[in-house]
N, C-alpha and C positions, 0 to 999 in steps of 0.2 A: 313208686320209684324204688323204695327199699325192698319190697316183697319180690318184685319181678327183676330186680337188678338192671333196670334200664340204663343206669349210669355207666355200666361196663361196656356199653356200645361206644366205641371211639368216634363214631359218626353221628352221635346223638346231637340233635339240635332242637330248637323249639317246635318247629313244624313236625318233626318225627315224634317227639314226645306227645304233642297234641293228637296226632293220629293214633298212637299207641293207647292213649288214655281216653280218647273220645271227648276231650275237652278243647274248646275253641282256643286257638293259640294266643289270641289277644287277652282272653280271660285268664289263661294260664300265666301269661307274662305279668299281667296286672296283679294277680294273686301273689305271685312270688315277690314282686316289688313291694306290695303293700303289707302283706302278712309276714313274709319271711324277711323282708327288709334287705333283699339282695337280688341282683340280677341273675338271670338264668344260669350262665356259665359258672358264676361263683357258687351258686347252689349245687350244681352238678359236681363241680370239682371238690367241694367239701364232702359230698357223699363218696367220691372216689378215694379221697385220702382216708376217710374213716374206714372204708373197706380195706385199703392197703394196710392200715394200722392193725386191723384184726388179723389179716393174713400174716403179717410180720410176727405178731404175738404167737400165733400157732406154729410158725416155722422156726421161731427163734431158738427153740430147744434142740433143734437138729444141728449137728456139728458140720454138716456139709456146706459147701460154698453157696452163698445166697445170690440169686440172679435178680437184680433190681430191674433190668429191662423187661424180663418176663412179668414181674409184678406190676410194672407200669402198664404194660399191655393188658394184663388181666383186670386191672382196675379201671380201664377205659381211656387211658392216655395214648396218644399217637406217638409220642416221643419221650424219651427218658429225660430230656432237658425240661420239658413242661412238668413232668412228674416231680422232678427234683425241686423246681421253682415253687410249685404249689405246696409241696410237702413242707418245705422250709417256711413258707409264708404262713401256713396254718399251724404247724407244730412248734416252730422255732428251732428245729433241728433238721439236718440233712437226713435222708433215709439211712445212710451208713452210720451216722452218729446215733440215730435212734436204735438201730439194730445192735450196736455196741452196748448201749445202755441195757437193752433187753437181755443181752447175753451175759451181763455181769452176774457173778454169783450173788445170790440173795443171802443176806446175813440175818439170821434169826436170833433175836435177843431174848 
């Protein structure tokens, strides 16, 4: 999942991931539920948000306008509203709040 960035495919579903990995979809689903303790879409969306956070970290130093819609699509979301909802659910911040925090000057003591 992580190495091949399967989660960035906005049409990724359990069947598609099973075909990509060669793992039976029922086994894959059971493994996620048992060992990861979460259903498929929660698992995928956590990967997507982690990817978005890394991208934001990289881009935060640039002074140009940030395009959250592009980031949502690049991370594997079909809609900005879903991206915003899962981002806030997972991080506790909206994407724009997180970017504002990243762009604050760092104080070195």
